[in-house]
Structures are given as structure tokens and as C-alpha cells.
N, C-alpha and C positions, 0 to 999 in steps of 0.2 A: 221459819216454824216452827210455833213452840211443838214438846216432845206432848204433852197431853193431846195435843188434838191431831196428830199422825192416829191415821185407820190404823191396826193391830199396834199400839202401845198402848201396857195401860202404867201405872201409880200402883205403889205399893211401898209402905210402911218398915224401915231395914235397919239392922244394926252395921257400921260398918266395922268394922276392928281394928286400927293401922297400930304397927307398935304397940299395941296393948292399950292405947286408946281407943275406947267406944265411943261414937259418936253417930246417932239418930239422925237418922234423912232418909228422906223416897227414892226409892229404885225407881227403874222401866227397864217396867217386861215386855217382852212379845206376847203378845194373847198368843191362843190356843185354843178353838173352837171346833164343837163336830160341824160338819161338813156331810149333810145327807143329798148325797146324788141322786135323783130319780126322772128315767126314761118314759115320755109318754105319759105319767103320772103314773110309773111302776116302781120301787125302790131300786132299787141299783147296790149302792154301794154307800155305805157309811168312814168319812177320816178326817183325820182332826188335818186344818191347817190355819194360814191366815186368813181373817173374815175382811179382805181389800181383794180388788182387781178380780173380782168372784165370772161375774161376764167373759173374762176372759178365758179363765181358769176351765170355764164349763164348754169353752167349744177347745180350747182345748183338748180337753178331756175326750169330749166326743169325736175329734180324729185320732189322738196315739190311743187310744182303748177299746172305742168303736166302731171306729172306721166311715166316719160321719163327718161331713165338711158341702163346703157348699150348697145349693140346692136340694140336696138331703137335709140339712140342719134348718129346719123351720123359726123357733126359735129358741130363749132359754130369757127365764123368768130366775130371778135369785127376793127369796120372802126370807125377814129375820124371823125366830120362833123361840118363843123361851127358853127352849133343849140348846135350841142351838141355829144351825140356818140349812133354810133348805133348799135345793137347785134343782130344776125341774128344765131339760133339755126335750122339747120337741121335736120330734124326727121324720122327716115326708112319710118314708119306710118301716115297716116294725124294723127294731132292733135285733143284730142279730147274733143277739147271748139272751140265757135263762136267765131271768132273775132269781133262779133258786140257787145261782151259781156264784152269787153275790154274795157275801160276809161283810160285817162292821173290820173295818180295817187301823191300824196308828197312822203317824204322822209321820213315820218316817221308814214304813211296809210299802214296800213293792208287786206282794206277790198276796196280801189276805186278800179273803172275796173271789177266789181264785181253787178249785179240788181239785183240776185234771193237772196231770203232770201240761199235758200239750196248750192246756189255759194259761199255763206260766212262759215256757219260753215262745213265743218268736219269732221266728226270722223274718226278718224283712223284705221288703224288695230292695230293686237294686235301687240305691242315688244317683242321681244327674250328678257329670261330671263337674258342673262346675264354674267357677272363676279360680284361675292361680290364687294364691295367697301367701305372700312376701314375711318370714319369718318373725320380723318386726313391726307387723302388725299385731301379731298377740302381743307381743309388750305393749303396743302402745293402749290397745283393749283396755291387758290388764290392770296401767296406771290409770284410769278412768271411771275403775269397779266401783272403788270404793265412795268415791264420790258420789256415786248414783244411787246408793243404799241407806236411804236416812230410816229406813228400820232396826238397819243390821247398826249404824252409826246412831241409834236410838238404844239396845237391848243388846246387842252382841251376841244375838241366836237366832239370826235370821239365817237364809240362804239365797243365792239369787240366779236368775239366770238371765244372761245379758245377749243381746243378737249388736251383731259388729258390720259392720262394709268390708270393704275389700281390705282399706285403707286401717286399718284398724278403728273405726270413730263407731265408737258405741252410737247405735241409733234405739233400740230398746232395752228396759231393764224393768223385772220383775222381781216380786220379792217374797216370800215364803217362807213359813217354818221347815217343808217339810219338800228337799230338794224335787222332790218327782212335780209338786203340786206347783213351783217356779215353772219348773220346764215349762206345766203344759199352762201356765199361766201367758208364760211370753211366744209360746204357742198359739196361742188364741189371741193374743195382741197378734201379734205379725199376718194372724187370717181377718182379722180385722181389717187393717189399715190395709191388705193387697202387701206384705212385703215380697220382693221376690228371693224366694229361697235359697236362690242357687248362686244367690250377685252375694257372699260377706260368708257369715261365721257361729258357730254361737259359744261361746263362755259361761261355765258352771261351777259356782264357787263350793261346788260339795268332792267328794269320791267319781269315778265314773264308771254305775255298775252298772249289768247287762240294762236294767231297765233303762236309765236314762241315754244307751245308745239307740236301746230302741222305740221312745218314743221320739229320738231329735230325727233318724233313720224315716220314722213315717211319715214326719212331718216335709223330707224330704230333703234334709241340710246335708253340707254333702263335709261341714267338719265341725267334730266337736270338741272342743278344748274341755279341759279341769283343772285344779287347783293341786288337784289329792290327785291319789293311783286312781288307775281303772283295775276293773276283775280280772277274771282272764277268759271267762264266760264271755267280758262284753269283750275284748280283743278279738274273738273266736266271731263275736254277732258281727262287728267293722265290717272284721276281712274278709266275711262272707256278700257281707251288702253294699260293700267300695266307701265304706266314711270312710273319711281319716280320720282317727282320733288321738288325742295331744292329751299328757299328763302332764302329773307334777311341774306346772308352769306359772316360772318365778322370773323374776326377772333375769332377763338375761340365760335362764335356762328353759327347756321344757324337752319332755320325753315324746317323739311319735310311735306308735305302736302297730299303728295302720297304716297303708296307703299313701308313703311322704310324698308319694308322687305332686301329690295337690300342690305342694307346699313346696318354696324356692328358697330360697339360702343367699348372700350376698357372697 
């Protein structure tokens, strides 16, 4: 597929300087657009994100940020405007948040929009035991991921979140310039396709910050693996909710920070 047809990728004229030689060419860049999230017609949050898989993003955001899923989520609509993209989430019941507690946020920010400390750090409920996962399955999933990231292949500036089966086969992959958005998109896609969240694990191409752990636990994921480091708060949250947290996932190496009993090794 030509990169100029990939949703979320833009072209810009650049000058490539290599070995002192300047060469004009076109570069492929990740699009980053404002996403205005509304709940039942009321503004909730504005964040920067990639303009693709936004219905999945809305479903994931509804669960991980609003605690709404299943029959409680009536519909999601996506509308492209001159200023950006408006996403409206319609729920059966009134939203359990006040609109005046939300503020504009950035693509990498997980706490923008929260004005109180208790809104920032939320202890997730305990996750299910889930299936035992062989350590080799982590490496199998990682080896497949690069080939499943068309936006990042074109731009080099995109995060991915993936869901793998117990044997490491990648089932779903979602991409976004924001790591939180990518995980919300994955969770939304899993909800839409009724994926069994206890039979497999999630893999993300970012650090494992506390927000990533909180979102994974809200979705019921028993294991979250990241290619980069976790934070101390992320580890504490994972310990508290029973989630297995893996960091520094590389070929032939990974570090288990919480609940190693869910992983088996040869």
C-alpha cells in the first residue's frame, strides 16, 4: 500500500543532508490532530492523536476513563471538523465525572484534565488469574510486531499496542502517536470483537507508566509487556491489582516486575 494512502501519514518536503550532500525529497510524517472527546454532547477532554481507528479509541476510552462498557455504551460517533475531530460517546446513564474536571491534554500526557490528586492515581480492581504464559511467547509476539506497524514503518514516530494469544500469535494491533491512545484503541477493538481478555497478553512499544498499567487492569488484562522500563508507581499498581508487568522486552531478555507466577520458563 502506498504510504500516501495510509490514514495517519502525511507527506512534507524536506532536505536530506548525508555526508555533506543535500538532497531534496519527500518525507512521510505521522499526523497528529486534536481529538475532542464529548460525552452525551458535553465536552470531556481534548488530546492529540492519530486520525485512525477512532471508534476503537472511543470504546477503549469509555471503559478506561469513564468506566462505561457493554450495554452502558449506547453509541460512538466520529465527525471530522475544520479544527480537528470530534468524538461523541453516548451512554445509557449519566457520566460518573464532571465536565468541569477535564482540561485540554497533549498526546503524551496521561494526567492532563485531572484537577485533583484522587483523580490521577486510581487503584484498579484485581484482575483475573488468566492463562499461564510461556516466556517464549513474549519473544514470539515481539518478533511479529514490527511487521504489523504500517504507520510506524512509514514515519518512525508511532506507538503500538498489541494483543497476543497464549502462544504469542498477534491477534490485534493498533497504532497512535500517543501510547495511551494506542492502548485505548486496542482495548476498544477487543471489546468490539469480544476478545477473551483472560486468554493472552498485551504488548506495548512504550514505557510502562502507571496509566498504562491502570488501563490494562481496567480492561481485565492479566499481563502487560513493554519494550521499555516501567515506573515505580506502575510496579506498585501492578502488584496491588495482581497484574503481571514485564519491562525491557527484548530478543532473549525481559524483566518481570510483578506477579511472575503467571509466566512459565523452560
